[in-house]
MDTraj code that builds the backbone (N, CA, C; nanometers):
import mdtraj as md
import numpy as np

residues = "UNK UNK UNK UNK UNK UNK UNK UNK UNK UNK UNK UNK UNK UNK UNK UNK UNK UNK UNK UNK UNK UNK UNK UNK UNK UNK UNK UNK UNK UNK UNK UNK UNK UNK UNK UNK UNK UNK UNK UNK UNK UNK UNK UNK UNK UNK UNK UNK UNK UNK UNK UNK UNK UNK UNK UNK UNK UNK UNK UNK UNK UNK UNK UNK UNK UNK UNK UNK UNK UNK".split()
xyz = np.array([
    [4.1919, -1.7903, 0.8769],
    [4.1026, -1.7797, 0.9909],
    [4.0600, -1.6354, 1.0147],
    [4.1559, -1.5440, 1.0164],
    [4.1223, -1.4027, 1.0379],
    [4.0388, -1.3484, 0.9226],
    [4.0667, -1.3970, 0.8002],
    [3.9900, -1.3508, 0.6852],
    [3.8432, -1.3897, 0.6977],
    [3.8183, -1.5095, 0.7471],
    [3.6801, -1.5538, 0.7662],
    [3.6086, -1.4670, 0.8683],
    [3.6775, -1.4357, 0.9751],
    [3.6190, -1.3515, 1.0794],
    [3.5909, -1.2120, 1.0245],
    [3.6839, -1.1564, 0.9487],
    [3.6646, -1.0234, 0.8908],
    [3.5496, -1.0235, 0.7903],
    [3.5404, -1.1292, 0.7113],
    [3.4308, -1.1378, 0.6143],
    [3.2961, -1.1471, 0.6863],
    [3.2914, -1.2265, 0.7913],
    [3.1678, -1.2371, 0.8692],
    [3.1300, -1.1028, 0.9308],
    [3.2283, -1.0333, 0.9852],
    [3.2018, -0.9016, 1.0449],
    [3.1551, -0.8027, 0.9394],
    [3.2177, -0.8064, 0.8221],
    [3.1760, -0.7161, 0.7141],
    [3.0327, -0.7455, 0.6699],
    [2.9986, -0.8745, 0.6594],
    [2.8613, -0.9092, 0.6215],
    [2.7617, -0.8610, 0.7262],
    [2.7945, -0.8818, 0.8522],
    [2.7067, -0.8365, 0.9602],
    [2.6925, -0.6847, 0.9589],
    [2.8016, -0.6156, 0.9365],
    [2.7980, -0.4692, 0.9311],
    [2.7120, -0.4221, 0.8143],
    [2.7255, -0.4861, 0.6992],
    [2.6427, -0.4501, 0.5838],
    [2.4953, -0.4746, 0.6133],
    [2.4651, -0.5864, 0.6811],
    [2.3261, -0.6151, 0.7172],
    [2.2698, -0.5095, 0.8121],
    [2.3479, -0.4709, 0.9102],
    [2.3035, -0.3697, 1.0063],
    [2.2820, -0.2362, 0.9371],
    [2.3735, -0.1998, 0.8481],
    [2.3583, -0.0738, 0.7734],
    [2.2333, -0.0789, 0.6870],
    [2.2115, -0.1900, 0.6198],
    [2.0932, -0.2048, 0.5346],
    [1.9644, -0.1951, 0.6171],
    [1.9615, -0.2638, 0.7311],
    [1.8439, -0.2571, 0.8184],
    [1.8214, -0.1159, 0.8708],
    [1.9289, -0.0463, 0.9038],
    [1.9175, 0.0917, 0.9498],
    [1.8576, 0.1822, 0.8432],
    [1.9017, 0.1629, 0.7182],
    [1.8466, 0.2422, 0.6077],
    [1.6992, 0.2140, 0.5891],
    [1.6600, 0.0870, 0.6005],
    [1.5181, 0.0522, 0.5867],
    [1.4343, 0.1168, 0.6960],
    [1.4858, 0.1176, 0.8174],
    [1.4132, 0.1792, 0.9292],
    [1.3957, 0.3281, 0.9051],
    [1.5018, 0.3945, 0.8576],
    [1.4928, 0.5380, 0.8285],
    [1.3945, 0.5656, 0.7160],
    [1.3962, 0.4823, 0.6117],
    [1.3029, 0.5006, 0.5010],
    [1.1587, 0.4847, 0.5484],
    [1.1340, 0.3856, 0.6345],
    [0.9988, 0.3654, 0.6874],
    [0.9562, 0.4838, 0.7733],
    [1.0487, 0.5393, 0.8506],
    [1.0167, 0.6553, 0.9347],
    [0.9818, 0.7752, 0.8482],
    [1.0589, 0.7945, 0.7408],
    [1.0295, 0.9060, 0.6497],
    [0.8939, 0.8868, 0.5835],
    [0.8645, 0.7633, 0.5439],
    [0.7363, 0.7341, 0.4801],
    [0.6218, 0.7593, 0.5775],
    [0.6401, 0.7192, 0.7021],
    [0.5381, 0.7419, 0.8044],
    [0.5166, 0.8913, 0.8265],
    [0.6265, 0.9669, 0.8320],
    [0.6152, 1.1120, 0.8487],
    [0.5414, 1.1741, 0.7306],
    [0.5743, 1.1306, 0.6096],
    [0.5102, 1.1860, 0.4897],
    [0.3610, 1.1517, 0.4887],
    [0.3268, 1.0292, 0.5292],
    [0.1860, 0.9900, 0.5339],
    [0.1102, 1.0755, 0.6347],
    [0.1718, 1.1046, 0.7477],
    [0.1089, 1.1889, 0.8487],
    [0.0876, 1.3305, 0.7953],
    [0.1864, 1.3824, 0.7211],
    [0.1723, 1.5156, 0.6615],
    [0.0575, 1.5178, 0.5619],
    [0.0494, 1.4145, 0.4777],
    [-0.0590, 1.4076, 0.3795],
    [-0.1947, 1.3985, 0.4477],
    [-0.2016, 1.3207, 0.5553],
    [-0.3272, 1.3087, 0.6301],
    [-0.3689, 1.4440, 0.6869],
    [-0.2736, 1.5165, 0.7443],
    [-0.3039, 1.6486, 0.8006],
    [-0.3484, 1.7455, 0.6920],
    [-0.2797, 1.7422, 0.5773],
    [-0.3177, 1.8292, 0.4655],
    [-0.4580, 1.7973, 0.4154],
    [-0.4882, 1.6680, 0.4066],
    [-0.6202, 1.6268, 0.3598],
    [-0.7289, 1.6682, 0.4583],
    [-0.7029, 1.6512, 0.5873],
    [-0.8002, 1.6933, 0.6887],
    [-0.8267, 1.8434, 0.6795],
    [-0.7207, 1.9216, 0.6594],
    [-0.7359, 2.0663, 0.6473],
    [-0.8185, 2.1017, 0.5238],
    [-0.7906, 2.0342, 0.4136],
    [-0.8658, 2.0591, 0.2907],
    [-1.0133, 2.0249, 0.3086],
    [-1.0417, 1.9140, 0.3750],
    [-1.1808, 1.8741, 0.3986],
    [-1.2512, 1.9754, 0.4880],
    [-1.1811, 2.0266, 0.5877],
    [-1.2416, 2.1278, 0.6762],
    [-1.2696, 2.2586, 0.6007],
    [-1.1823, 2.2930, 0.5064],
    [-1.2022, 2.4170, 0.4297],
    [-1.3140, 2.4027, 0.3273],
    [-1.3273, 2.2834, 0.2682],
    [-1.4253, 2.2625, 0.1621],
    [-1.5046, 2.1337, 0.1871],
    [-1.5924, 2.1350, 0.2867],
    [-1.6626, 2.0103, 0.3216],
    [-1.7596, 1.9610, 0.2132],
    [-1.8335, 2.0507, 0.1511],
    [-1.9305, 2.0087, 0.0504],
    [-1.8608, 1.9466, -0.0702],
    [-1.7564, 2.0127, -0.1189],
    [-1.6822, 1.9592, -0.2319],
    [-1.6198, 1.8236, -0.1972],
    [-1.5736, 1.8095, -0.0744],
    [-1.5122, 1.6842, -0.0306],
    [-1.6130, 1.5696, -0.0317],
    [-1.7329, 1.5979, 0.0152],
    [-1.8381, 1.4953, 0.0147],
    [-1.8730, 1.4583, -0.1288],
    [-1.8856, 1.5567, -0.2154],
    [-1.9194, 1.5289, -0.3555],
    [-1.8102, 1.4466, -0.4237],
    [-1.6857, 1.4775, -0.3967],
    [-1.5744, 1.3998, -0.4535],
    [-1.5790, 1.2578, -0.3995],
    [-1.6072, 1.2422, -0.2710],
    [-1.6170, 1.1086, -0.2122],
    [-1.7292, 1.0261, -0.2738],
    [-1.8432, 1.0883, -0.2945],
    [-1.9573, 1.0193, -0.3542],
    [-1.9254, 0.9801, -0.4982],
    [-1.8681, 1.0725, -0.5741],
    [-1.8329, 1.0437, -0.7135],
    [-1.7289, 0.9324, -0.7215],
    [-1.6309, 0.9352, -0.6330],
    [-1.5280, 0.8317, -0.6310],
    [-1.5890, 0.6959, -0.5968],
    [-1.6757, 0.6928, -0.4991],
    [-1.7436, 0.5681, -0.4626],
    [-1.8271, 0.5135, -0.5762],
    [-1.8973, 0.6028, -0.6460],
    [-1.9794, 0.5614, -0.7599],
    [-1.8933, 0.5005, -0.8694],
    [-1.7837, 0.5698, -0.9040],
    [-1.6954, 0.5186, -1.0088],
    [-1.6317, 0.3853, -0.9694],
    [-1.5890, 0.3743, -0.8447],
    [-1.5290, 0.2488, -0.7992],
    [-1.6304, 0.1348, -0.8022],
    [-1.7547, 0.1640, -0.7666],
    [-1.8567, 0.0599, -0.7686],
    [-1.8831, 0.0135, -0.9112],
    [-1.8778, 0.1043, -1.0068],
    [-1.8971, 0.0686, -1.1469],
    [-1.7789, -0.0143, -1.1984],
    [-1.6573, 0.0237, -1.1574],
    [-1.5390, -0.0498, -1.2031],
    [-1.5303, -0.1880, -1.1420],
    [-1.5575, -0.1980, -1.0128],
    [-1.5457, -0.3252, -0.9434],
    [-1.6665, -0.4137, -0.9685],
    [-1.7822, -0.3536, -0.9664],
    [-1.9059, -0.4312, -0.9809],
    [-1.9345, -0.4716, -1.1244],
    [-1.8771, -0.4012, -1.2201],
    [-1.9058, -0.4311, -1.3597],
    [-2.0467, -0.3867, -1.3953],
    [-2.0937, -0.4294, -1.5096],
    [-2.2291, -0.3935, -1.5516],
    [-2.3207, -0.5119, -1.5258],
    [-2.4144, -0.4939, -1.4358],
    [-2.5086, -0.6023, -1.3992],
    [-2.6478, -0.5660, -1.4397],
])
top = md.Topology()
chain = top.add_chain()
for i, resn in enumerate(residues, 1):
    res = top.add_residue(resn, chain, resSeq=i)
    for name in ("N", "CA", "C"):
        top.add_atom(name, md.element.get_by_symbol(name[0]), res)
traj = md.Trajectory(xyz[None], top)
């Protein structure tokens, strides 16, 4: 009886630890995404013309890849 209770508690503890790790990983990922967004905004502000040209070229290439040759 006590072994069953201990096993259940251990499983619950492992689940809580696993969920905690996932939450921390998501928080780190969110922080990293925010840093990348800030870096990208700064780069666009420093080089607006180049940024527009890269955006246009990327859009053109994506349209060719997705749209195929029509």
